[in-house]
KEMARVO-90419 format. One record per residue (C-alpha): x, y, z. Coordinates in Angstrom, 3 decimals. Layout:
REM residues N
X; Y; Z
X; Y; Z
...
REM end
This chain:
REM residues 407
X; Y; Z
42.425; -136.002; 116.182
42.143; -138.511; 118.994
39.524; -141.122; 118.853
36.284; -140.414; 120.909
36.252; -141.939; 123.978
32.452; -143.006; 123.683
33.086; -145.098; 120.326
34.212; -148.125; 122.370
31.632; -147.935; 124.776
28.984; -150.240; 123.138
31.382; -153.218; 122.783
32.771; -152.827; 126.026
32.113; -155.691; 128.750
31.027; -154.066; 132.238
33.391; -154.050; 135.306
31.900; -155.229; 138.435
32.374; -154.445; 141.870
31.258; -151.534; 144.187
33.632; -149.151; 142.446
32.391; -150.093; 138.908
33.243; -148.292; 135.640
30.899; -148.088; 132.775
33.285; -149.852; 130.580
36.299; -152.295; 131.531
37.871; -151.751; 128.337
37.470; -148.002; 128.298
38.583; -147.695; 132.011
41.827; -149.507; 131.348
42.585; -147.710; 128.122
42.004; -144.345; 129.606
44.108; -145.455; 132.814
47.053; -146.544; 130.476
47.140; -143.175; 128.393
48.024; -139.608; 129.514
45.642; -136.671; 129.849
47.644; -135.356; 126.698
45.926; -138.031; 124.453
42.248; -136.940; 125.737
42.375; -133.242; 125.035
41.860; -131.133; 121.641
44.977; -128.754; 121.489
43.195; -126.572; 118.875
42.441; -124.007; 122.021
43.502; -123.103; 125.415
43.715; -126.354; 127.569
41.462; -125.956; 130.713
41.098; -129.671; 131.282
42.952; -131.385; 134.000
43.031; -135.245; 134.742
42.392; -138.586; 132.953
39.477; -140.146; 134.765
38.630; -137.422; 137.398
38.478; -134.904; 134.805
38.359; -131.117; 135.747
37.509; -128.289; 133.261
37.829; -124.701; 134.788
36.179; -121.721; 133.001
35.630; -117.810; 133.605
37.814; -114.786; 133.814
38.850; -112.475; 136.825
36.460; -109.836; 135.992
33.969; -111.649; 134.012
30.323; -112.408; 135.355
31.722; -115.516; 137.429
34.186; -118.548; 137.339
33.696; -122.128; 137.874
34.149; -125.643; 137.131
32.704; -128.982; 135.709
34.162; -132.040; 137.343
33.444; -135.257; 134.892
34.280; -138.832; 136.601
33.577; -138.501; 140.133
32.041; -141.719; 141.273
28.371; -141.975; 142.465
27.125; -141.992; 146.009
29.885; -139.613; 147.329
28.458; -137.391; 150.287
28.862; -133.860; 149.016
27.244; -130.330; 150.195
28.297; -126.977; 149.319
29.596; -126.543; 152.700
32.149; -129.196; 152.054
33.366; -126.949; 149.102
32.774; -123.617; 150.761
35.322; -124.427; 153.383
38.407; -124.566; 151.061
36.705; -121.473; 148.925
37.182; -119.377; 152.210
40.758; -120.204; 152.844
41.418; -119.401; 149.156
39.221; -116.184; 148.655
40.586; -112.525; 148.656
39.716; -109.959; 151.355
40.080; -112.507; 154.212
42.961; -110.623; 156.093
45.089; -107.401; 156.129
47.922; -109.123; 154.107
45.955; -110.238; 151.079
44.257; -108.780; 148.090
41.504; -106.498; 149.509
39.003; -107.380; 146.830
35.770; -108.005; 148.589
34.414; -111.389; 147.286
32.472; -113.779; 149.500
32.983; -116.526; 146.787
29.895; -118.482; 147.801
29.473; -121.536; 145.499
26.507; -122.927; 143.929
26.244; -126.594; 142.732
24.576; -126.427; 139.683
24.345; -130.219; 138.638
25.583; -133.942; 139.495
24.390; -134.060; 143.136
21.082; -135.230; 144.605
20.135; -135.129; 148.150
23.667; -134.828; 149.197
25.141; -137.584; 147.090
26.846; -137.312; 143.848
25.098; -139.054; 141.012
28.234; -140.187; 138.876
27.386; -137.701; 136.366
29.202; -134.150; 135.523
29.081; -131.850; 138.962
29.076; -128.235; 137.755
29.967; -125.570; 140.395
29.734; -121.879; 139.842
30.983; -118.720; 141.906
29.574; -115.357; 140.779
32.102; -112.234; 140.654
30.546; -109.685; 142.878
33.482; -107.044; 143.078
34.828; -106.883; 139.712
36.416; -103.423; 138.760
37.493; -103.657; 135.354
37.960; -100.017; 134.886
41.070; -100.052; 137.152
43.026; -102.154; 134.501
42.460; -99.583; 131.699
46.300; -98.866; 131.642
47.027; -102.591; 130.624
44.604; -102.403; 127.515
47.479; -101.042; 125.588
50.643; -101.435; 127.790
52.256; -104.969; 129.033
52.901; -105.527; 132.565
56.143; -106.567; 133.171
56.708; -110.223; 134.094
52.940; -110.848; 133.764
51.073; -112.916; 131.114
49.776; -109.862; 128.986
52.403; -109.816; 126.132
52.593; -113.728; 126.046
48.721; -114.240; 125.829
48.804; -111.628; 122.837
51.385; -113.090; 120.991
49.558; -116.541; 121.221
46.061; -115.865; 120.701
46.202; -112.379; 118.759
43.818; -111.162; 121.799
43.685; -110.879; 125.562
41.214; -110.160; 128.240
43.332; -107.208; 129.807
40.758; -106.793; 132.700
42.708; -108.321; 135.664
44.511; -110.714; 133.370
41.569; -112.821; 132.356
42.366; -116.456; 132.698
45.836; -115.778; 133.605
44.380; -114.341; 136.939
44.660; -116.462; 140.135
41.013; -116.197; 140.505
40.644; -118.950; 137.755
41.916; -121.440; 140.695
38.376; -121.239; 142.277
37.374; -124.010; 140.032
40.568; -125.934; 141.005
39.845; -125.510; 144.706
36.153; -126.407; 144.454
36.790; -129.392; 142.287
39.626; -130.524; 144.638
37.100; -130.386; 147.602
34.942; -133.117; 145.693
38.253; -135.005; 145.055
38.965; -135.065; 148.872
35.518; -136.484; 149.547
36.465; -139.402; 147.312
39.729; -140.121; 148.914
38.696; -139.919; 152.302
35.702; -142.208; 151.542
38.160; -145.051; 150.516
41.206; -143.997; 152.587
39.737; -142.245; 155.911
43.616; -141.483; 157.152
44.057; -139.341; 153.913
44.974; -135.852; 154.975
46.745; -133.040; 152.889
48.353; -130.172; 154.948
50.168; -127.353; 153.208
51.832; -124.210; 154.747
54.130; -121.557; 154.173
57.700; -122.591; 154.494
59.327; -119.344; 153.661
58.733; -115.785; 152.519
61.452; -113.803; 151.011
64.432; -114.756; 153.407
62.221; -115.739; 156.371
62.250; -119.520; 156.999
60.052; -121.227; 159.235
60.931; -124.253; 161.392
58.108; -126.697; 160.761
58.302; -130.700; 161.501
56.313; -131.867; 158.459
55.621; -135.365; 160.133
53.514; -133.595; 162.849
52.181; -130.396; 161.505
48.515; -130.396; 161.552
45.668; -128.038; 159.830
45.165; -125.902; 162.940
48.657; -124.828; 163.364
48.411; -123.583; 159.839
45.165; -121.949; 159.966
46.123; -120.229; 163.365
48.056; -117.662; 161.233
46.826; -115.334; 158.620
50.065; -116.226; 156.607
49.361; -119.741; 157.081
52.820; -120.722; 158.586
52.627; -122.786; 161.723
55.899; -121.434; 163.323
54.667; -118.441; 165.327
57.942; -116.482; 165.551
58.481; -116.819; 161.760
54.877; -115.993; 160.945
54.949; -112.737; 162.744
58.063; -111.648; 160.758
56.640; -112.904; 157.467
53.468; -110.821; 158.360
55.102; -107.563; 159.046
57.380; -107.838; 156.140
54.325; -108.444; 153.741
52.748; -105.316; 155.295
55.972; -103.440; 154.526
56.004; -104.694; 150.935
52.290; -103.560; 150.655
53.024; -100.042; 151.805
56.067; -99.513; 149.352
53.950; -101.027; 146.514
56.250; -103.858; 146.148
55.918; -107.759; 146.533
57.635; -111.047; 147.865
57.588; -114.588; 147.044
58.499; -117.673; 148.832
58.030; -121.621; 149.382
55.125; -123.520; 150.318
55.706; -127.285; 151.671
52.958; -129.785; 151.282
52.678; -133.111; 153.223
50.078; -135.803; 152.223
49.257; -138.709; 154.509
47.399; -141.827; 154.387
48.382; -142.459; 150.518
48.076; -146.176; 149.771
51.206; -147.734; 148.029
50.630; -148.411; 144.221
49.374; -144.980; 142.949
51.253; -143.853; 139.857
51.668; -144.690; 135.996
55.115; -145.067; 134.876
56.849; -143.968; 132.624
55.629; -140.743; 131.692
52.673; -140.305; 134.099
54.798; -140.858; 137.033
53.186; -139.630; 140.235
55.660; -136.933; 140.998
55.890; -135.884; 137.328
51.912; -135.289; 137.644
52.395; -133.435; 140.855
55.200; -131.355; 139.325
53.022; -130.266; 136.350
49.792; -129.795; 138.683
51.904; -127.266; 140.900
53.842; -125.554; 138.037
50.432; -125.171; 136.330
49.356; -122.640; 139.418
49.970; -118.980; 138.853
53.310; -117.621; 139.940
55.064; -120.894; 140.605
58.570; -121.217; 139.590
59.669; -124.419; 141.139
59.016; -128.065; 142.340
61.019; -130.490; 144.509
59.881; -133.556; 146.268
61.506; -135.409; 149.005
65.208; -134.538; 149.405
65.008; -132.475; 146.031
67.917; -130.831; 144.927
69.794; -131.176; 148.293
69.566; -134.950; 147.662
72.179; -134.380; 144.956
74.881; -133.387; 147.556
74.454; -136.921; 149.347
75.976; -140.305; 148.503
73.836; -143.215; 147.677
74.381; -144.717; 151.307
73.247; -141.770; 152.755
70.304; -141.149; 150.564
68.887; -144.545; 150.140
65.615; -145.303; 152.377
66.182; -148.555; 153.965
63.163; -150.798; 154.010
61.562; -152.771; 157.071
58.703; -154.404; 158.056
56.632; -152.245; 160.779
53.202; -153.240; 162.012
53.041; -155.967; 159.366
53.599; -153.622; 156.369
56.793; -152.616; 154.369
57.851; -149.165; 155.322
61.175; -147.228; 155.086
63.146; -145.903; 157.905
63.877; -142.378; 156.117
62.006; -140.566; 153.562
64.306; -138.919; 151.019
62.300; -140.285; 148.352
59.175; -138.199; 149.277
56.812; -140.940; 149.539
57.328; -141.917; 145.851
59.802; -144.360; 144.119
59.717; -145.288; 140.561
56.944; -142.914; 140.002
54.698; -144.955; 142.236
53.673; -144.126; 145.881
55.325; -146.455; 148.656
52.871; -145.672; 151.248
55.178; -143.089; 153.134
54.129; -139.454; 153.477
54.480; -137.678; 150.305
56.514; -134.561; 150.888
57.223; -131.782; 148.324
57.857; -128.046; 148.159
56.586; -125.382; 145.800
58.336; -122.039; 144.813
56.305; -118.866; 144.174
57.774; -115.846; 142.403
56.981; -112.306; 143.873
53.427; -111.135; 142.526
54.180; -109.714; 139.007
51.644; -106.701; 139.485
53.292; -104.008; 141.688
52.183; -100.670; 142.364
55.248; -98.909; 141.050
55.994; -97.240; 138.006
57.991; -99.385; 135.573
59.310; -99.305; 131.917
57.500; -101.212; 129.529
56.148; -101.314; 125.719
52.940; -100.915; 124.453
50.745; -103.108; 121.987
51.909; -101.108; 119.096
55.743; -101.263; 120.009
56.304; -97.816; 121.965
58.121; -97.371; 125.023
56.189; -96.317; 128.068
55.679; -96.331; 131.655
53.127; -98.044; 133.559
51.986; -97.609; 137.124
49.747; -100.496; 137.698
46.478; -99.838; 139.727
43.938; -102.416; 141.005
43.822; -104.663; 144.234
46.576; -107.347; 144.208
48.239; -109.828; 146.797
51.807; -108.267; 148.026
52.603; -112.012; 148.468
50.380; -115.043; 147.321
51.509; -117.414; 149.514
48.765; -117.263; 152.184
46.057; -117.789; 149.708
48.289; -120.213; 147.571
48.247; -122.641; 150.366
44.750; -124.212; 149.535
45.649; -124.249; 145.775
48.780; -126.342; 146.381
46.531; -128.841; 148.420
43.806; -128.560; 145.755
46.199; -129.726; 142.940
47.689; -132.381; 145.154
43.951; -133.839; 145.683
43.253; -133.660; 141.919
46.390; -135.634; 141.197
45.860; -138.143; 143.867
42.361; -138.771; 143.195
42.848; -139.008; 139.271
45.701; -141.697; 140.037
43.513; -143.433; 142.513
40.781; -144.010; 140.092
43.229; -145.067; 137.331
44.589; -147.563; 139.727
41.045; -148.832; 140.358
40.167; -148.954; 136.727
43.114; -151.124; 135.704
42.291; -153.703; 138.279
40.420; -156.528; 137.023
38.375; -157.235; 140.314
37.712; -153.712; 140.676
39.162; -153.813; 144.276
42.331; -151.851; 143.340
REM end
């Protein structure tokens, strides 16, 4: 069992500075350990982060879903509207190519905010489930959906919520997106140029032509598939509509660029910034791959071709190229952080498939319910969310290990 965080609180001297931490020793200790040292592994892990800690809760067809954020600094401006903007981008029913489940996903801030400022205490955000239809999943009570989490949850816990997949449902990500809206408020307060833009790079075999150094959120949100290349977007939309008609699904790739990140974020050797980003992205439902900067393509270059040459630009150390993807040695270097996340085709398809029952008998399952024929349009804000959570946590860890508190 890990020693309680609070046990050292009484003997730890205070850390001064505007961005103060209740205990310098405690903060530095937390900043130097991974999240694995702070989590009780006796049950399902629903906690993410070291100093900016996020706990999500709720099931797809239960009463509601939500999140508790612990470690948010005080005096950060925050309203429900700040959170709702991103929840609206994530919610089902927003267009003809996503799940038709009719949820408005209106959030409530239950604690941690007073007069539109954070208090430094735990922030709890809740969203009620308004259009749950658990009866549509009755066939899954005894039969396992191919490539879904039904069998593995049953094997691990001996029990599962078969109504929409329970915690394995993408509805769990509401808590992540809400928490990330808070994280972005923290980051933009201290780094006004901070910006995250994710977009759909490919769907199935259709690939968009996008300049990651220039793409903006307006171009992304101008398309229901969240692809800023109009020609590719039109083809993607047609394909997704066809998949829906056929009761099938497709996957693809989301690219993400993060601008305005200062150099110095990241905790080698096991909590390297790209390692934590990879874990964050692969914790999202339906993800199957992650690469940063040159990624796998970099393996086909020579060192002379791949090295990012340093130069001084406007008085700062910069690189001429960005094959590193903004991270070197596990630490941000001040360039744009650039990565890609691969998503598989949605596992639940409206076609009859062979499977087995919980008692081990062969059967045929034709899934019902409301599902995304392609998860990518709604996964864009999820990818942005996980990037924001990682970067906010590493920013606070960097601040905590600075003796002056200046970071």
